[in-house]
C-alpha positions in Angstrom: 126.0 109.1 -138.3 123.3 106.6 -137.8 125.0 103.5 -139.0 122.6 101.2 -136.9 119.5 103.0 -138.8 121.1 102.6 -142.0 121.8 99.1 -141.6 118.2 98.2 -140.4 116.9 100.0 -143.4 119.3 98.3 -145.9 118.0 94.9 -144.3 114.4 95.8 -145.6 115.6 96.1 -149.2 113.9 93.4 -151.5 111.4 92.7 -148.5 107.6 93.4 -148.7 108.3 96.7 -147.2 110.7 97.8 -149.9 109.5 100.8 -152.0 110.0 104.5 -152.8 109.7 105.6 -149.1 112.4 103.1 -148.0 114.7 104.0 -150.8 114.0 107.9 -149.8 114.6 107.2 -146.4 118.0 105.4 -147.0 119.0 108.4 -149.3 118.1 110.9 -146.6 120.1 109.0 -144.0 123.1 108.4 -146.3 123.1 112.1 -147.1 123.0 113.0 -143.5 126.0 110.6 -142.8 128.0 112.5 -145.5 127.8 109.7 -148.1 126.5 111.7 -151.2 127.0 109.0 -153.6 125.2 106.4 -151.8 122.4 108.9 -151.2 122.2 109.8 -154.9 122.0 105.9 -155.7 119.2 105.4 -153.1 117.2 108.4 -154.1 117.4 107.5 -157.9 116.1 104.1 -157.0 113.3 105.8 -155.1 112.3 107.7 -158.2 112.4 104.5 -160.2 109.7 103.2 -158.0 107.8 106.4 -158.0 108.7 109.0 -160.5 106.1 111.5 -159.0 107.7 111.6 -155.6 108.6 115.4 -155.3 110.4 115.1 -151.9 112.7 112.5 -153.6 113.5 115.0 -156.6 114.3 117.7 -153.9 116.6 115.4 -151.9 118.2 114.0 -155.0 119.0 117.5 -156.3 120.6 118.3 -152.7 122.7 115.2 -152.8 123.7 116.0 -156.3 124.8 119.5 -155.3 126.6 118.4 -152.3 128.4 115.6 -154.4 129.9 118.5 -156.5 127.4 117.7 -159.6 125.8 121.1 -159.9 124.5 120.3 -163.6 122.9 117.1 -162.5 121.4 118.8 -159.4 119.8 121.5 -161.6 118.4 118.8 -163.9 116.9 116.9 -160.7 115.5 120.2 -159.5 114.0 121.1 -162.8 112.3 117.7 -163.1 111.1 117.7 -159.6 109.6 121.3 -160.0 107.6 119.9 -163.1 106.5 116.9 -160.9 105.6 119.0 -157.9 103.5 121.5 -159.9 101.7 118.7 -161.8 100.7 117.3 -158.4 99.8 120.9 -156.9 102.8 120.4 -154.4 103.5 124.1 -154.3 105.9 124.4 -151.4 108.2 121.7 -152.8 108.2 123.5 -156.1 109.0 126.6 -154.6 111.8 125.3 -152.5 113.4 123.4 -155.6 113.0 126.8 -157.6 115.1 128.6 -154.8 117.7 125.7 -155.0 117.8 125.9 -158.9 118.0 129.6 -158.8 121.2 129.3 -156.7 122.8 126.8 -158.8 122.3 128.9 -162.0 123.6 132.0 -160.2 126.9 129.8 -159.7 127.0 129.0 -163.3 125.2 125.6 -163.5 123.7 124.4 -166.7 121.5 121.3 -167.1 123.5 118.4 -168.4 120.7 117.3 -170.8 
């Protein structure tokens, strides 16, 4: 667990360097550290700052799946696929489609 990195990134919240990338980075570090709920929170904040951030949608879906929230994960992947396709980010869309397909096979349904 990179607690020093997380602490340093957290210090930047609210500073001039705060933004979608910072929140995404924090979400990624929290997920690596096994703190799925904090990862989900920071990734949602990243998406509030930039709803077209396809990498954040993909990581949010993974964090939700790891947190045992498959319906929410599927919803995140579906929204992320739409965003990625609209941006022409074909690789991210393909990756999220694979994750979404796995969740559907496990019986996940979108919560919305």
